[in-house]
N, C-alpha and C positions, 0 to 999 in steps of 0.2 A: 408435476410438474415441470418430468421431463416433454411432456408434449408439445409438439412444434409452433409459435407463436406465427412466425412467418420464415422468408427466407432474405439473406442478406446476401451480396457478393457470390450466393452460390450455393451457402452455407445456412442450417437449420436451423434459427435463434428458438431457443426453446424459452416455456414460461417462467424456468428457477433462473438462467443465464439474464431473458431480458430485466426481470423484479429487481434481480442479486444487481445491477449493470447501475442501474433506475437508481435502487436505495443510497449503491455508494457513490455514483456522483453528485446528489445531494447532500450525504456526509463531509464528502469531499471540499466541496464547494463552500459551507459553511464553516468548514476549519478554515480559509483564507480569513475569513472575516475574524477568528479568534473568537465566536462564540462557543457555551457550554457546549448548545443544544448540539455539536456536531456530536459528540459519544454515541447519543444513543443511535443513531443514524449509523455511524461504524458498527457499533457490535449490530443491529439488523441486518446491514447488509455484511459482515463478517458470517455472520452464520450463513445465509445465501449461502455465498458463494463458495463457502469451504463445503459443502455439499455436490456444490458443481465442483467446483477442484477436482474431491476423491472420483466424481463419478469418470471423468477424464482421463485419472492417473499421474495430476500434478499433484503429489503427495505433500511437498514441502509446500506449496503453494496451498493446499490446504491446510497442512500445520498452521500456518501462515496465519490466518482467522482465527483460531482458537487465543493465538499471541493477539491480536488484532477486539478480539471480545475483550479480555485480560487488559490490555492495555484501554479499551471505551472505559473500562467503571474504574477505574484508577487515573483516568482524565477526566469522568464525572468528579470522583472524590474530592483531587486536589486543584484541582482550575475553579476560581474564582466567579460566584455568582454573571458575576457582568464580564467574565472570559477571559482569554488568556491574556499576558503582559509581558510581550518576548523580553528574550534576553541576548548576548551574546555569548557562546563558549569564550575561552581561553584557548590560545594556539596548542598549549601542549593539552587540550583535550578533544579537539580537532585532529593533533597527527592518531593520541592515545585508541579513540574513533575510530580511524579510519583503517589504525593497524592491526588492529580488533575485526571489524568486519571482513579486510582483506586477507586476513590466514583464516580464522573463523568458515567462507568461506568458500577457501582452496582447502581447507577439512572433510567439510560437507559435499562436496563434487563426487567424490569418488565412493561415497553414500552411496547416493542415489545413482546413481550408474550400475551397482550390483543392486540393488533390489529392484531395477526396470525401469527407475519412473521415465516419461515424456521428454525430457529438457532434466541437463544437470549442470552444468555450471550457472547457466541461466535465473533457473529455477532458485538451484541455491543460494544468487546474489537477492532472490528478488524476496528470501524469506531472510538472509537476513540484516541484507539495506536496510528491507523492510522494517523488520524487529529495532535493526539503531533507530531507523529515520521517525518512527512512533514513540520510542522514550525520547527520545531529544524533543520532540512533540509536544509530550506532556509533560515535560520540564521545562518547557515555554521558551525553547530554541530558534534562533527563526534560521540557524544555518538546518535545520530539517529539512526544508523548502527546498535548498540546493542538491539536497537524499532527495529527498522523492522524486524533483525533475531527472536527475542519475535515473533512479529504479524505475521509473514508470517508462522512462526510454526502451529502458533495456524489457520492463513487462510490453508493452507496444510491439518490439522485435520477435518478440518470444511467438507471444500468444498469436504474430501475422503467420510466421513461419510454420507454426502447429495446424492454424488453421479458423483458429479459433477467430473470425475479424471480426465480430461487434465486441468481444472483451477486448480487440488488438485498438479499437475504436473508439474504444473507453478510455485505453490506458493511453489513447495518444488526447484522448483530451486532459487526461490528471495530469502530462509535462505542460499543457498552456498554464494550468491551473496554477501549478505549480509553480512556474513564474512570477505569477497572481504574488500568488502568499508570501511565496519569498518576499515580494516588494513590500505590499502591506506591515508582513509584519518587522523589517529592516526595518519600513517610517515608521512602524510604533514603536520597537524596540529601547529598552528603557536603561538603556547602558551602551 
């Protein structure tokens, strides 16, 4: 799967990266609709991206895919067959989730530096921010989309700086999709 499918922006896009991006896009788009079918797509794209990120030494992003697979199983189990019923976090919950995200990202950054990761603070934030956003999504909290917007913007920059242009464009699309997801879930919230 590491064979080159095509070249875009002077960058060789492998079959693995292309299929990972395609399945990920479908999963994220389905997530904006709150449909339960989003979860198998998340699991498939995460398994594929785990291999891709490991190959390019983005270790935190690779580990994150394991978290996404587990969250996909959790989401599939816990969301009703009719889909998500979005609700809001309390101010206290927002404070604790935000503080935990920042502190954990700060703690993980030097670890990634010591093991020679291709990126440190940004990859740490992608791991921790995505973990928190995914948990909030499984809990059907519309604020998950606000965090996804921030995470996806950071991912867009990280992958562009590292020269993974195809994945950077995908993350830019995710940033736009996060705005759509936030609006849809906010409008559908139960409280």
